[in-house]
Structures are given as C-alpha cells and as structure tokens.
C-alpha positions in Angstrom: 147.9 100.8 123.0 144.3 100.9 121.5 142.9 99.8 124.8 144.5 102.5 127.0 141.2 104.3 127.6 139.2 100.9 128.2 141.8 99.9 130.7 141.6 102.9 132.7 137.8 102.6 133.0 138.1 99.0 133.8 140.3 99.8 136.8 137.6 102.1 137.9 135.1 99.4 137.6 137.1 97.0 139.6 137.7 99.5 142.3 133.9 100.1 142.5 133.2 96.3 142.6 135.8 95.6 145.2 134.4 98.2 147.6 130.9 97.1 146.9 131.8 93.4 147.8 133.6 94.6 150.9 130.6 96.8 152.1 128.0 94.3 151.3 129.8 91.6 153.2 130.5 93.8 156.3 126.7 94.4 156.3 126.1 90.7 156.3 124.2 90.5 153.1 124.3 88.0 150.2 124.4 89.3 146.6 120.6 88.1 146.2 119.6 89.9 149.4 121.2 93.2 148.3 119.9 92.9 144.9 116.2 92.4 146.0 116.5 95.5 148.2 117.9 97.7 145.3 115.3 96.2 142.8 117.8 94.3 140.8 118.9 90.5 140.7 121.6 89.0 142.7 123.5 88.2 139.5 123.4 91.9 138.5 125.1 92.8 141.9 127.6 90.1 141.1 128.4 91.6 137.7 129.1 95.0 139.4 131.4 93.2 141.9 133.2 91.4 139.3 133.5 94.5 137.1 131.7 93.0 134.2 128.9 95.6 134.1 129.3 99.4 134.3 128.1 100.8 137.6 124.7 102.6 137.3 124.2 105.8 139.0 120.5 105.2 140.1 121.4 101.6 141.5 124.5 103.2 143.2 122.2 105.7 145.0 120.0 102.8 146.1 122.8 100.9 147.3 124.0 103.8 149.6 120.5 103.8 151.2 120.4 100.1 152.0 124.1 99.9 153.1 124.0 103.2 154.8 127.2 104.3 153.2 126.4 108.1 153.2 126.5 108.6 149.3 129.8 106.7 148.9 128.9 104.7 145.9 127.0 107.5 144.3 130.0 109.8 144.6 132.2 107.1 143.3 130.0 106.4 140.2 129.9 110.2 139.5 133.7 110.7 140.0 135.2 107.6 138.7 132.9 106.3 136.0 130.8 109.3 134.7 132.9 112.3 135.3 134.7 112.3 132.0 135.8 115.5 130.4 134.7 113.9 127.0 132.0 111.9 125.7 132.3 108.3 126.8 132.5 107.0 123.3 135.5 109.4 122.6 137.4 109.2 125.8 139.6 106.5 124.8 140.3 108.1 121.4 141.2 111.3 123.1 143.9 109.3 125.4 145.4 107.8 122.2 145.5 111.1 120.3 147.8 112.5 122.9 150.1 109.6 122.5 150.2 109.6 118.7 153.3 110.5 116.7 151.2 111.1 113.7 147.6 112.0 113.1 145.9 112.0 109.7 142.1 113.3 109.9 139.3 113.7 107.6 136.5 116.2 108.5 133.4 116.1 106.2 131.1 118.5 108.1 132.9 120.6 110.9 136.2 121.6 111.9 138.1 119.1 113.9 138.2 119.5 117.6 142.2 120.0 117.6 141.7 123.0 115.2 138.7 124.8 116.7 138.7 128.2 118.2 136.9 128.6 121.5 134.0 130.6 119.7 133.7 128.0 117.2 133.7 125.2 119.7 131.0 127.0 121.6 128.7 127.4 118.6 129.1 123.5 117.8 128.4 122.5 121.4 125.5 124.7 121.7 124.0 123.5 118.6 123.9 120.1 119.9 122.9 121.0 123.4 120.4 123.9 123.2 119.4 123.6 126.8 122.8 123.1 128.4 123.9 125.5 131.2 126.6 128.3 130.3 129.0 126.6 133.1 128.6 123.2 131.2 129.4 124.9 127.9 132.4 126.6 129.2 133.7 123.1 130.7 133.3 121.6 127.3 135.0 124.4 125.5 138.0 124.3 128.0 138.3 120.4 127.5 138.5 121.0 123.8 141.0 123.8 124.0 143.2 121.7 126.4 143.2 119.0 123.8 144.6 121.4 121.2 147.7 122.0 123.4 149.3 118.9 121.9 149.8 121.1 118.8 152.0 123.4 120.6 154.7 120.6 120.8 156.9 121.4 117.9 158.0 117.8 117.6 154.8 115.7 117.7 152.3 114.7 116.6 152.7 115.2 112.7 149.4 116.3 111.9 147.6 116.0 108.3 144.2 117.1 108.0 141.7 116.8 104.9 138.7 119.2 105.2 135.6 118.8 102.9 134.9 122.3 101.4 131.5 122.0 103.2 133.5 122.8 106.4 134.6 126.2 105.1 131.2 127.1 103.6 129.0 126.2 106.6 128.7 129.5 108.7 129.1 127.9 112.1 128.8 130.5 114.7 128.2 133.2 112.2 130.4 135.2 109.8 132.8 136.6 112.3 133.4 133.3 114.1 134.0 131.6 110.9 136.5 134.2 109.6 138.4 133.9 113.0 138.4 130.1 112.8 139.6 130.0 109.3 142.4 132.6 110.2 143.5 130.3 113.1 143.6 127.4 110.6 145.7 129.5 108.3 148.2 130.5 111.4 148.6 126.8 112.1 149.4 125.9 108.5 151.8 128.8 108.1 153.7 127.7 111.2 154.0 124.2 109.6 152.0 122.7 112.6 149.4 121.1 110.4 149.2 120.3 106.8 145.8 121.2 105.3 144.2 120.0 102.2 140.5 120.8 100.9 138.4 118.3 99.2 136.4 120.5 96.8 132.6 120.1 96.1 133.4 119.5 92.3 135.0 116.1 93.4 131.5 114.9 93.9 131.3 111.4 95.5 134.1 110.3 97.6 135.5 107.6 99.8 134.0 107.4 103.5 131.0 109.7 102.3 130.0 111.9 105.4 132.2 109.9 107.9 134.8 111.4 109.9 138.1 109.6 110.4 141.2 109.8 112.3 144.4 107.6 111.7 146.9 107.4 114.6 150.5 106.1 114.3 152.6 105.3 117.5 156.2 104.7 118.2 155.7 101.5 120.0 152.3 100.2 118.8 150.4 99.4 115.6 148.3 102.1 113.9 144.7 102.8 115.0 141.7 104.3 113.4 138.9 106.0 114.9 135.6 106.7 113.3 132.6 108.6 114.7 128.8 108.5 113.9 125.7 109.8 115.9 126.7 109.8 119.5 128.9 106.7 119.0 132.6 106.0 118.1 134.6 103.1 117.2 138.4 102.5 117.7 139.7 100.0 114.9 143.0 98.2 115.5 142.6 95.1 113.5 145.6 95.4 111.1 143.5 94.3 108.0 140.7 96.8 108.7 143.1 99.6 109.5 144.9 98.9 106.2 141.5 99.3 104.3 140.8 102.6 106.1 144.4 103.9 105.2 143.6 103.1 101.6 140.4 105.0 101.6 142.3 108.0 103.2 145.0 107.8 100.5 142.1 108.1 97.9 140.7 111.2 99.6 144.2 112.7 99.8 144.6 112.1 95.9 141.3 113.8 95.3 142.0 116.8 97.5 143.4 120.1 96.4 147.2 120.6 96.8 148.2 122.3 100.0 149.0 125.5 98.2 145.6 125.6 96.4 143.8 124.6 99.7 145.3 127.5 101.5 144.2 129.9 98.9 140.7 128.6 99.0 140.7 128.9 102.9 142.0 132.6 102.7 139.5 133.4 100.2 136.7 131.9 102.3 137.9 133.8 105.2 137.9 137.1 103.4 134.3 136.5 102.1 133.2 136.1 105.6 135.0 139.3 106.8 133.5 141.2 104.0 129.9 140.1 104.4 130.3 140.7 108.3 131.5 144.3 107.6 128.5 145.0 105.4 125.8 143.8 107.9 
C-alpha cells in the first residue's frame, strides 16, 4: 500500500523507456550513439530505457531533436512524469491519504492542507512562491481544496489532528483570513468530522519538535507514517519505526488540551482576530 504512488510513477517511467527504445531502434541508433548526440553516456540512455532513471526534461528535448520525434518525448516527460498536482515528494502520500480509514496528524506551524480554506491556502502558497503566476497559484489552491473533499465523506476517514498553539497565533494571510480559517476548523469539529486538540505554548518542549507528521491506517494494509521537512518528505512503513512514531504521537496527545478546551481556545483566537480586524 505504501508504494502506490511510486508504482504509478514507475509505470510512467517504463512507458517512457519502452517508447524511447522503440524509437531509437527504428532510427538505427545504438544507446551509445544516441547518448553521444544528446550529450549523455550510452549507459544513461540505457537507464532511461530500463526505467531506472527518472526522465529528464532537457534530455527529452534533445532526444526529440535527434530522433526527429516532433516533441513527443518532451510532451511525455511533462505530462506523465512532471505534471503532478502535488509536489513530487508529497504525491505518494496524497494517494495514500485518500485511501486511509484513519488519519492522525500533528501540525507544528501551519494549518494542515486538509483543513485549509482557499484564502489561507493562497497565503501559504504565495509566501513560499513570491514570483508565481496567479494562474499557478489558483491551480495549487484548487488541488488543495480537492484533497479536502475526502472530509465530506461521513464514513471515512476518521480524522484526528493536534495543532500546536503557534498555528492559531500566526496571522497567516492576515486577521480576516485567520478568523475565517479558524471558523472553518470549528465548523468541521462541530460536525464531528474532525477531532481537534491544541498543544499549548505552556507545554514547552515536546516530541517531534517542529516536525509535521501524518499517521495513516488502512483496511487491508499496515499503517504508514509521513513526515515532511524542507522540500522533502518521507513515507515510513517499517513496522518498528511506525510504532515509534505512534508512541511519539501518543505523547503529544497526552500533553495537548482536551477537545473541549481546545475548541474554546480556537473560538477565543478567532474572536481576537475578528475584533482586531474591525478596529483597523
């Protein structure tokens, strides 16, 4: 189960490799000859054909020129390999997320993607991509909102989230956006679609300091954990390691406020944002 995303990407690589081999042989070229003409080694071409190496966009464009394939490999590279709605490191986790029967998440700095409003998501995306076009921002926002559709299913997944208090206090997108975001979170909690706890500042040091975490459980597969760092993510499916991660999450849960106290704190933070916004 934890390899679902990598399997789909591998299939795309294999399709690319098969087509490359067929077109190369039809042109009467060896791997070495094609590699020399596109400025890589013959072994490099062989790795593409065997789906060992991820196809590279610049090399694909040069292959099209040499094999006179009218942009075929560049288009394949863009559509099959590089055209994902999500960052490459997150794509497999997004696939698993949609299959999970239970999600347990910890967010130390920003609201989890499944809980974000469009305005909040837009502010987060723009902060990390200040030169991005408006169209690209809206594509990313739409992808994030589409992910959240799984919370409209009343049956699954069961979703438990622990937010560090920092998530509530950081005015992402401004006061109006934050008030709207916290109201959205409260609405989901009141509909019993998500169980929310807040880890308060007063706790001080805590397990998994500064690291976001998602634990995923499935009907027919072992549990998997996903952690994320700077432009990178890791899917963990080793049973012993997942057990350690679960233990860390249990410690976070024990240190967090109760659900009732957490919702009261979120309501207070939302009201503070509204009051401050109305006076400016």
